[in-house]
MIDRENMI-734604 format. One record per residue: x, y, z of N, C-alpha, C in turn; residue in three letters. Coordinates in steps of 0.001 Angstrom, whole numbers, plus 500000, padded with zeros to 6 digits. Layout:
XYZXYZXYZALA ...
This chain:
934397924602279196934336925831280009935570926672279714MET 935336927971279578936466928844279323937382928886280541GLU 938691929030280303939682929017281372939447930133282368LEU 939058931332281859938861932443282788937674932221283715ARG 936638931482283232935505931160284086935902930153285162LYS 936793929216284778937264928227285734938017928890286875LEU 938801929917286553939555930652287576938626931308288586HIS 937457931701288176936498932340289074935761931318289920VAL 935420930191289320934598929196290007935372928362291020LEU 936651928098290722937435927247291624937527927820293046LEU 937867929115293232937901929653294603936544929555295301PRO 935463929789294535934138929688295138933831928266295570LEU 934282927296294793934051925889295113934782925519296408PHE 936076925915296486936851925549297664936339926263298921PHE 935909927512298777935353928226299927934076927568300413CYS 933237927156299494931991926489299861932272925175300565SER 933281924423300059933633923148300679934178923367302088ALA 935000924429302251935570924720303564934487925104304561LEU 933525925936304115932442926346304987931559925173305373LEU 931441924218304444930635923032304744931278922186305826ALA 932628922167305849933343921362306842933482922094308171GLU 933728923418308112933933924200309323932624924816309788GLU 932330924630311083931139925206311686931547925986312930ARG 930757926943313353931113927717314556931362926840315772PRO 930630925722315873930747924848317034932127924224317189GLU 932885924138316085934189923470316162935189924255316997THR 934962925544317189935888926348317999935285926769319336THR 934154926176319690933537926481320977934049925518322043GLU 934486926058323158934970925249324289933966925379325431VAL 933454924241325914932390924246326922932846923764328286TRP 934096923373328398934551922889329699936060922776329736GLY 936655922744330941935927922837332212935362924236332447PRO 934233924298333138933559925571333382934291926314334502VAL 934665927581334300935348928337335366934517928399336646PRO 935203928318337766934538928418339069933940929812339229VAL 932743929885339769932103931177340007932713931849341233GLU 933071933120341102933598933917342204932690935134342368VAL 932059935233343508931159936352343770931937937528344344ASP 931493938724344005932075939929344597930964940756345217THR 931219941199346418930291942045347145930557943486346739ASP 929571944127346180929766945501345699930207946444346803ALA 929787946155348021930132947045349128931598946925349524ALA 932094945673349586933475945478350051934446945174348928SER 933918944699347792934736944326346629935751943240346958ALA 935455942422347970936332941304348305935804940059347608VAL 936576939420346736936103938213346053935759937114347050PRO 934790936306346690934312935271347613935354934204347886SER 936346934055347001937381933041347225938645933618347847ASP 938564934872348309939740935520348900939872935179350382ALA 941096935219350877941397935101352296941602936523352814ILE 940776936938353758940900938291354308941998938273355371VAL 943068938993355107944197939037356031944064940146357067LEU 943287941178356729943023942237357718941714942910357357PHE 940733942796358266939420943399358033939189944629358884ASP 940238945084359589940123946286360408939881946030361868GLY 939667944749362250939298944484363640940423943892364484SER 941288943060363896942320942406364701943442941891363799ASN 944478941345364423945646940833363702945762939323363857LEU 944616938626363897944651937183364149945323936401363017ARG 945381936970361821946028936279360703947538936498360673GLU 948064937250361659949462937658361618950207937223362883TRP 951505937156362751952384936982363889953484938027363787THR 954226938231364858955282939235364834956564938690364243GLY 957303939559363566958610939163363023959581938855364158GLU 959460939598365272960376939434366400959727938758367606LYS 958407938627367591957715938046368739956518937249368251SER 955978936417369135954838935585368750953608936430368439ALA 953428937534369164952273938391368960952682939661368216GLU 951929940040367183952233941299366492951956942490367393PRO 952792943500367312952679944641368230952216945914367535THR 951880945847366257951379947032365574950032947443366185TRP 949706948714366072948471949225366659947300949040365690THR 946135948770366246944903948633365460943874949576366046VAL 943356950485365207942350951455365661941583951976364461ALA 940270952111364628939405952682363593939545951966362258ASP 939686950639362295939747949858361065941077949901360351GLY 942103950396361031943416950588360417944487949987361310VAL 945502949372360708946666948954361497947863949799361072MET 948682950145362062949784951063361829951078950496362405THR 952151950669361648953465950206362076953838950861363403VAL 954300950043364325954852950563365579956360950440365461LYS 956986951552365133958408951563364800959294950892365826GLY 960211950062365340961179949395366189960743948057366728GLY 959480947666366467958983946396367004959100945246366001THR 959469945569364770959595944528363752958373944435362869GLY 958520943766361753957419943609360822956409942593361311GLY 955360942388360513954373941361360821954330940374359659ILE 954056939119359999954162938015359053952861937219359083VAL 952348936848357912951124936056357882951366934683358496THR 950354934175359160950451932825359710950383931781358612GLN 949683932103357525949589931178356404950710931432355408ARG 950948930431354571951971930544353538951315930541352154SER 951972931170351191951399931320349858952478931121348786PHE 952024930711347589952912930706346427952323931684345418ASP 951754931226344317951159932127343340949916932772343929ASP 949825934097343831948709934766344503948412936126343890CYS 947225936637344231946808937996343915946579938703345243GLN 947263939803345464947170940533346732946584941917346506LEU 945635942282347372945123943647347404945374944225348788HIS 945908945443348836946031946153350111945977947645349870LEU 945610948365350928945586949822350893946535950333351967GLU 947279951388351643948259951917352585948321953437352480TRP 948833954040353544949052955484353499950290955812354326ARG 951021956793353873952157957309354630951640958385355585SER 952410958747356620951945959781357558951617961088356846PRO 950546961749357296950106962999356667951164964085356775ALA 951903964062357878952977965039358046954270964440357505GLU 954684964911356350955868964376355693957125964873356398ALA 957885963945356950959128964279357630960292963609356921LYS 961393964337356788962565963787356142962417963785354640GLY 963336963106353976963266963012352520963854961676352076ASP 963698961407350786964229960169350237963648958944350920GLY 964517958025351298964093956749351882963592956868353328GLN 963705958031353922963268958185355316961826958647355417SER 961131958819354286959753959315354305958759958194354011ARG 957988957797355028956903956831354831957366955511354271GLY 958437954974354822959042953757354272958475952502354943ASN 958070951556354117957687950217354553957887949308353337SER 957307948134353340957475947257352193956592946035352302GLY 956217945488351140955442944251351051956388943166350565VAL 956642942177351398957590941107351077956840939814350757TYR 956865939413349501956307938126349125957290937026349499PHE 956739935969350069957530934834350520958666935268351452GLN 958420936390352136959358936882353137960659937421352579GLY 960754937619351229962073937995350678962036938814349394ARG 960908938893348706960844939635347446959972940866347671TYR 960607942060347682959937943265348181959398944171347088GLU 958129944570347263957556945707346544957585946880347529ILE 958266947935347141958518949053348049957260949849348359GLN 957132950238349622956119951192350083956889952426350539VAL 956576953583349964957323954811350266956480956019349896LEU 956634957102350646956027958372350243956856958920349085ASP 956369958714347870957110959151346676956423960317345975SER 955606961062346741954987962250346171955976963405346267TYR 956524963802345134957511964887345065958625964679346084ARG 959139963466346087960181963081347035961262962316346280ASN 962251963003345717963268962340344910964071961299345693PRO 964337960176345064965190959126345601965647958276344423THR 966447957257344670966831956387343545965570955690343037TYR 965429955636341712964154955239341123963810953778341376VAL 964822952931341566964497951535341863964295951307343368ASN 964052952451344081963717952383345497962497953196345834GLY 961827953787344811960636954573345091959420953668345209GLN 958283954249345534957058953474345717956765952637344482ALA 956323951402344718955935950445343672957110949904342876ALA 958338950198343334959483949559342691959624948140343212SER 960209947280342402960717946004342883962061946381343476LEU 962112946483344809963171947214345477964574946807345029TYR 965349947847344625966732947731344173966877946837342932LYS 965725946576342242965789945756341043965131946415339837GLN 963917946951340001963217947504338850962350948682339271GLN 962574949852338645961759951035338906960356950834338346ALA 959349951522338905958005951447338329957972952134336964PRO 957004951756336142956873952367334821956532953848334915LEU 955708954202335917955361955605336181955275955793337691VAL 955245957041338126955047957360339541953576957724339739ASN 952801956825340314951360957039340504951036957436341941ALA 952000957980342664951828958262344091950866959414344354SER 950137959281345455949274960354345931949968961128347049ARG 949340962202347479949909963048348530950042962267349833ARG 950998962643350685951115961981351989949822962120352778PRO 949466961026353481948236961016354258947030960523353495GLY 947127960405352141946016959886351339946172958372351177GLU 945028957673351149945070956230350968945457955870349529TRP 946277954851349424946738954361348129946494952857348058GLN 946411952313346859946151950882346695947269950210345899THR 947537948985346295948360948071345504947506946853345156TYR 947520946488343898946974945216343447948104944497342731ASP 948514943375343287949740942707342866949453941250342522ILE 949952940820341377949937939404341012951367938901341138VAL 951544937888341960952876937339342216952916935882341801PHE 953878935555340965954123934168340581955417933728341239ARG 955324932712342079956467932267342871957532931630341994ALA 958788931677342434959854931015341681959721929500341783PRO 960346928804340859960391927347340880961856926921340935ARG 962114925882341717963476925383341878963559923923341440PHE 964723923538340976964975922149340619965232921329341871ASN 965260920011341702965475919122342839966816919377343519ALA 967817919861342759969131920127343353969230921522343967ASP 968112922265343980968097923593344581968393924724343622GLY 968789924432342391969055925491341414967744926085340916SER 967826927301340413966631928017339959966154927455338626LEU 964869927116338597964261926654337349963562927798336642ARG 962849928647337416962100929750336832962011930864337854ARG 962338932110337489962300933191338475960878933567338852PRO 960745934280339960959458934851340343959111935971339352ALA 957814936223339218957300937260338320956292938102339083ILE 956351939444338927955362940310339576954728941263338568VAL 953444941480338763952693942508338043952023943370339101THR 952200944698338998951722945603340053950890946727339450VAL 949711946965340057948914948155339765948964949048341003PHE 949398950285340822949474951268341905948385952297341670HIS 947404952348342578946253953238342407945582953030341048ASN 945522951772340642944862951413339389945705951549338152GLY 946953951970338298947848952200337160948883951083337090VAL 949074950516335919950073949462335749951468950049335911LEU 952240949516336887953581950053337143954671948981337059VAL 954305947708337209955223946589336966954478945616336060GLN 955037945355334888954350944558333878955075943235333676ASP 954630942217334411955219940880334283956739940952334459HIS 957157941590335541958572941851335785959253940651336436THR 960340940143335847961074939036336485961798939527337736PRO 961753938742338784962460939044340027963849938416339937VAL 964874939216340255966256938747340091966754937921341270GLN 966002937941342368966398937191343554965865937865344803GLY 966279937390345968965848937981347233966305939426347322SER 965465940262347923965793941681348053967076941873348846THR 967964942695348315969236942984348985969435944497349024ALA 969734945036350203970023946462350323971409946768349770TRP 972359945878350046973720946011349531974032944785348676ILE 974580945019347510974963943908346656973844943469345720GLY 974131942447344943973213941953343938972235940940344544LYS 970994940939344051970037939937344530970406938554344010PRO 970174937546344814970443936168344418969297935284344890THR 969192934121344262968187933140344668968807932064345537TYR 968038931605346491968381930442347300967111929629347457SER 967183928338347190965979927495347239965295927586348598ALA 963974927626348567963184927704349805961892926924349601HIS 961147926675350677959879925955350530958977926601349487PRO 958168925761348861957319926201347757956400927340348178PHE 955823927242349371954926928275349878955581928936351086LYS 955477930259351160956092931021352242955156932149352676GLN 955315932669353895954433933742354368954694935075353660PRO 953724935952353786953831937340353350954272938169354539LEU 955089939201354325955526940060355422955317941525355061MET 954890942323356054954845943770355935955950944336356823LEU 956723945253356273957973945693356900957783946844357888GLN 958537946772358970958716947906359888960036948566359512ASP 959944949776358920961150950527358561961236951807359384HIS 960494951828360500960567952978361397959532954044361153GLY 958803953991360023957787955001359715956401954494360098SER 955543955408360512954195955040360942953268954897359742ALA 953589953957358883952764953660357719951553952839358170VAL 950398953120357594949167952423357961948676951550356813SER 947929950487357175947372949552356194945913949261356538TYR 945135948915355518943759948470355716943338947614354511ARG 942192946936354651941573946177353550942575945296352814ASN 943107944326353511944097943427352917943459942067352679ILE 943460941637351430942998940294351106943890939674350036TRP 943867938363349985944748937636349074943983936472348454ILE 944241936206347199943652935055346501944781934140346042ARG 944641932867346354945574931892345811945158931606344377GLU 946067931746343444945716931564342031946458930361341468ILE 945804929673340590946352928440340059947239928655338851GLY 947887927590338496948684927515337282947762927095336146ASP 948017927599334945947174927238333806947182925739333548ALA 948210925064334050948314923623333820947645922807334920ARG 947118923476335955946435922753337023945221922024336463THR 945106920758336799944008919952336267943386919120337378ALA 942071918928337332941425918070338334941797916607338100PRO 942040915883339187942289914451339067940982913664339116LEU 939895914340339501938572913713339516937615914573338714MET 936730913916337974935829914668337103934540915092337788ASN 934339914685339053933153915090339788931912914291339463GLY 932031913297338546930875912484338151931048911012338523LYS 932269910504338297932527909090338568934008908921338884ASP 934465907683338955935856907397339315936712907112338088LEU 936361907712336976937152907548335759938586908011336016ASP 939573907186335644940971907507335878941512906947337177GLY 940642906325337977941018905735339255940559904278339299TRP 941173903495340157940663902158340443940622901972341957TYR 939772901082342421939659900833343849940377899541344222SER 940845899499345450941408898272346012940908898163347447TYR 940326897028347778939839896781349129940380895454349649LEU 940709895453350930941250894261351574940289893077351408GLU 940840891932351017940098890679350826939144890710349637ASN 939115891821348912938242891912347735939021892145346451LEU 940088892930346534940922893178345363940525894418344595GLY 940974894473343335940757895645342489939319895723341992ARG 938786896949342057937482897272341473936371896324341917ASN 936498895827343136935445895011343747934938895769344975GLN 933826896467344792933317897354345845931805897192345959ASP 931326896022346410929889895744346402929074896638347331PRO 929678897188348379928933898016349341929063899520349062GLU 929729899874347968929854901293347639930717902055348612GLY 931882901486348916932800902169349843933310903479349254ASN 933441903507347908933899904711347207932804905152346230PHE 932292906364346432931250906885345541931477908378345314ARG 931017908869344177931030910304343907929614910816344112VAL 929475911770345043928168912322345399928247913841345312VAL 927423914426344461927382915895344316928772916469344064ASP 929540915804343215930860916295342832931955916014343830GLY 931624915342344947932606915039345984932812913537346099GLN 934031913148346469934318911746346708933906911387348132LEU 933024910397348256932610909911349568933284908575349825HIS 934106908515350873934728907265351302934021906830352574ILE 933271905740352469932491905268353608933397904823354748ARG 934525904188354406935518903845355411935355902488356049GLY 934301901752355709934063900465356368935138899449356029LYS 935558899424354766936581898486354315937920899193354183ASN 938989898518354582940328899088354459940802898952353008PHE 941427900016352511941940900006351150942113901413350640GLY 941888901627349350942108902942348755941559902989347346TYR 941485904212346811941376904374345368942699904963344909ILE 943138904539343728944441904942343207944312905438341780ALA 945141906417341426945167906869340034945723905754339162THR 945231905665337958945759904683337017947118905110336472GLU 947367906419336461948635906947335955949626907183337092LYS 950900907245336734951955907636337663952298909106337436GLU 952775909767338488953118911184338405954438911444339126TYR 955132912491338674956357912962339324956433914471339182ALA 957066915129340140957275916577340111955944917318339962ASP 955264917524341081953936918115341020953581918795342340TYR 952509919563342254951857920177343420950469919556343484HIS 950231918749344490948962918056344675948158918752345764LEU 946889918945345504946023919613346479944722918833346614ARG 944222918711347839942945918045348076942312918602349336ALA 941005918860349286940257919258350464939596918017351061ASP 939530917958352395938837916845353035938074917339354252PHE 937044916562354625936362916771355910935882915408356400ARG 935795915298357722935373914036358315933858913903358318TRP 933391912647358108931987912327358305931763911883359744GLY 930674911185359978930333910779361342930591909305361610THR 930683908486360558930781907036360741932195906589361080LEU 932300905607361973933544904911362269933248903422362374GLN 934218902600361996933983901173361854935034900365362631TRP 934664899139363048935637898252363695936796897947362729PRO 938013897804363235938378897845364657938701899254365148PRO 938254900275364418938550901651364801937263902444364994ARG 936297901829365682935029902515365911935153903635366927GLU 936277903674367645936559904779368561937958905307368256THR 938298906423368841939624906997368638939669907945367456GLY 940861908244367030941064909226365961940534908717364624LYS 939862909601363909939470909281362540940716909297361662ARG 940747908381360680941998908147359952941733907979358463ASP 942602908563357668942660908361356223944099908649355826SER 944347908994354578945709909333354178945797909581352694GLY 946752910432352317947092910652350911948457910015350690ILE 948490908947349915949739908235349640950178908543348215LEU 951473908653348026951973908998346690953296908291346431TYR 953752908361345175954959907652344712954797906131344883HIS 953587905637344608953306904200344629953548903666343224PHE 954572902870343047954989902399341732953964901439341132SER 953788901546339823952892900624339120953391899194339202ALA 954686899006339462955257897664339567955055897057340961GLN 954689897883341940954489897386343307953098896758343438ALA 952962895720344268951661895053344407950669895897345192PRO 949385895724344902948324896359345676948149895613346995ASP 948391896315348085948138895811349433947541896975350216VAL 947052896715351419946362897767352172947262898977352408VAL 948528898736352776949483899830352931950623899593351942TRP 950483900070350706951469899765349663952753900579349823PRO 953789900141349206955079900823349234954928902213348634LYS 955091903237349471954799904613349048955247905577350140SER 954899906845349973955073907872351009953682908384351359ILE 953408908505352639952081908952353062952125910342353678GLU 951199911173353204950866912417353895949675912074354783CYS 949921911981356068948906911505357001947700912425357042GLN 946517911827356935945258912518357178944619911789358352VAL 944821912323359534944314911716360761944109912819361789GLN 943044912721362546942744913772363503943940914032364430GLU 944403915262364429945524915652365272946888915398364679GLY 946950914667363568948253914287363008948388914630361530ASP 947522915474361017947559915780359589948904916389359199CYS 949510915818358179950798916295357698951977915455358117GLY 951772914501359049952855913567359385953297912818358122ASP 954553912408358100955084911595357009955205910156357502ILE 954737909219356694955001907798356924955743907263355699TRP 956926906737355925957661906089354840957252904612354852PHE 956319904281353966955762902926353926956621902067353000VAL 957566901350353593958483900554352792959457901394351991GLY 959550902686352334960442903617351642961280904337352689THR 962035905344352258962880906056353214963149907467352719ASP 963613908316353636963971909687353341964533910336354586GLY 964971911587354447965593912292355563964820913566355881GLU 964673913852357177963991915066357611964612915552358911SER 964572916863359116965077917442360367964027917398361473SER 962798917045361138961745916953362149961919915696363004ASN 961288915700364149961329914546365048960730913324364372ARG 961344912168364581960866910948363929960943909766364895SER 960257908686364516960310907439365265960030906287364298GLU 960275905067364737959932903892363947958791903156364637HIS 957770902819363860956617902093364404956058901203363299ALA 955645899998363686955093899024362735956022898807361532TRP 957315898879361804958279898638360746958427899773359760GLY 957901900964360100957964902111359203958515903333359929MET 959056904260359170959566905502359733958476906562359682LYS 958225907180360835957244908258360934957957909557361273ARG 957651910623360541958200911950360803957053912847361233VAL 957163913440362417956071914224362984956025915626362382PHE 954812916089362159954615917446361633954887918463362731LYS 955099919707362313955296920812363244954094921744363165GLU 953472922015364310952326922910364344951018922172364121GLY 949943922738364646948616922143364527947693923159363866ASP 947332922903362614946530923870361861945244923253361313PHE 944857922112361870943620921468361443942414922238361958GLU 941337922193361187940097922828361598939216921822362330ARG 938228922287363060937377921386363835936702920329362959PRO 936423919199363564935790918090362865934525918560362143ARG 934383918146360892933223918533360086933496919690359157GLY 934560920480359423934928921581358537935920921084357489GLU 935978921794356363936897921426355293938321921845355627TRP 939260920981355320940693921242355452941348921067354094ASN 942408921797353854943152921678352604944510921050352874THR 944781919942352202946070919258352285946808919461350961MET 948112919720351056948916919909349851950236919156349968GLU 950631918568348863951925917893348753952663918505347576VAL 953866918992347818954734919473346750955902918492346651VAL 955994917792345534957032916776345334957878917163344132ALA 959177917354344371960109917708343303961340916829343447ILE 961539915946342504962682915036342588962610914203343846GLY 963693914243344641963737913421345854963343914194347107ASP 962734915368346943962316916133348120960824916448348033ARG 960215916671349187958791916966349193958434917750350448PHE 957248918369350394956737919200351481955260918900351691GLU 954814918966352946953408918790353300952878920093353884HIS 951709920520353419951058921727353913949666921388354423TYR 949275922015355540947934921864356104947311923251356204VAL 946234923464355444945550924765355442946521925921355225ASN 947435925720354272948358926776353883949603926890354714GLY 949790926026355712950954926070356586951905924918356256HIS 953171925230356054954168924186355874954371923483357210LEU 954118922169357260954220921440358525955267920333358490VAL 955735919959357287956681918848357206957405918874355869ASN 958619918358355855959379918261354609960453917202354774SER 960917916710353653961968915696353679962735915740352370ALA 963917915148352386964762915049351198965255913612351050THR 965938913361349932966533912058349655965506910926349743HIS 964301911192349226963276910148349189963738909014348280ALA 963501907797348719963951906638347954963058906347346749SER 961871906957346691960987906838345526960606908251345083VAL 960493908452343770960320909806343268959198909945342252GLN 958478908879341980957340908965341094956399907797341396ARG 955152907906340976954217906811341176952777907287341194GLY 951888906374341509950459906664341579950121907413342869LYS 948920907999342898948420908742344054947206908007344603ILE 947152907850345923946109907068346582945382907905347624LEU 944077907653347769943278908212348862942746907034349664LEU 943062907027350963942841905849351797941436905746352391GLN 941027904505352575939871904154353390940406903370354576SER 940222903919355804940882903293356951940024903387358217GLU 938752902961358087937914902857359272937098904075359622GLY 937182905150358811936435906368359121935832906945357847ALA 934645907498357991933985908165356872934669909505356601GLU 934961909761355340935648910997354974935203911415353576VAL 935205912710353366934843913287352062936051914027351496TRP 936253913924350186937303914673349489936678915471348342TYR 937272916634348062936850917452346922938061918236346418ARG 937913918861345246938964919712344668940316919018344672ASN 940359917807344184941614917072344083942267917463342761VAL 943342918257342839943977918783341630945472918524341643THR 946057918549340468947489918347340329948061919349339332LEU 949150919999339734949854920935338868951252920399338617THR 951625920147337376952981919691337107953997920790337393PRO 955145920425337924956197921393338255957445921082337436LEU 957285921108336130958432920850335257958953922135334659ASP 
């Protein structure tokens, strides 16, 4: 064969071989399948959103200065009542997507920072400015849609005073190390009236009117606040979506107990003849008749754990009456023996006591009220945020180094430091009551 012909044929040969090996299917990803989120064309509120204000009442809010919010509600709108303080959500949030609509008073009075001033505070400390910035000169890192005193908006998208305006904000909460130092700053992206004005902007710290912003470690999830700055700014159509981390992964596959093992009293590992633990329609069903648990085969450290639960109807001796009981136990070492209550830390799942801490053969420190019972230290949760029996509740554990936090339906109810164990397996208890679990996920916090 002539050399010049070989030069032509060789590329064709290699291309043909490559095409034979590579097929379109090799780059197709079929799972996990994204969760379906419905949107109502009339309200445009996503089905997975939490409605913080629907125009009728302030039940999702509390007052900054008092237990009851004092802002006025009329005609589907809530308006700042100057001098009474801001309003704060009853629930706490970390990474989220927020939508709200606001308007400054139609009659523009004053200038600069005195015109239509309010603010949206994420985690009670990181402010996106609300201000009448229509032909109203002021310092640019203090105008509407600025990250107050930190970053000016890319453009001024403000409408005339008295006209409704929208904010759509994506907020990524900061992350802190176990010693309280900053691991990763907060990040905000803001659309003002549909226009991008903050593009993945790093937050330099808590909002400061005087001086430089700084970070100070705080609980992983914190409330949202709307500011009273003396102006009669109005708000409507407020909803928020909790958004996950790209690294969030399900601990259960919704089909079987792959990745978990069972332990039952007097039976041992993976001996479950009566089906105490089963996966039904993508949910974990714990019958509760036998005492024990299912445990992850792997150990974990530094994570955000989330699980939804609801109570069934069955109760078994010796707890056929009284409070229904289960529990989420964590930091159970692979070297520790399997027993009904293994050496670990428990986030209590029990009627009326969800979020209590039990140090099972372990120890830690908390400012909450505590007692010793059955040879263990119990730390009582603060506040009661459980939903009625039969409804779904969300339990969350944030564990970073030797400190951790317990959340019930978005409310921080308990925390501790100086935990004597800092990594281990995760357990879901069977303790005399029928219970269902779903959406068991884990996000690493490294």
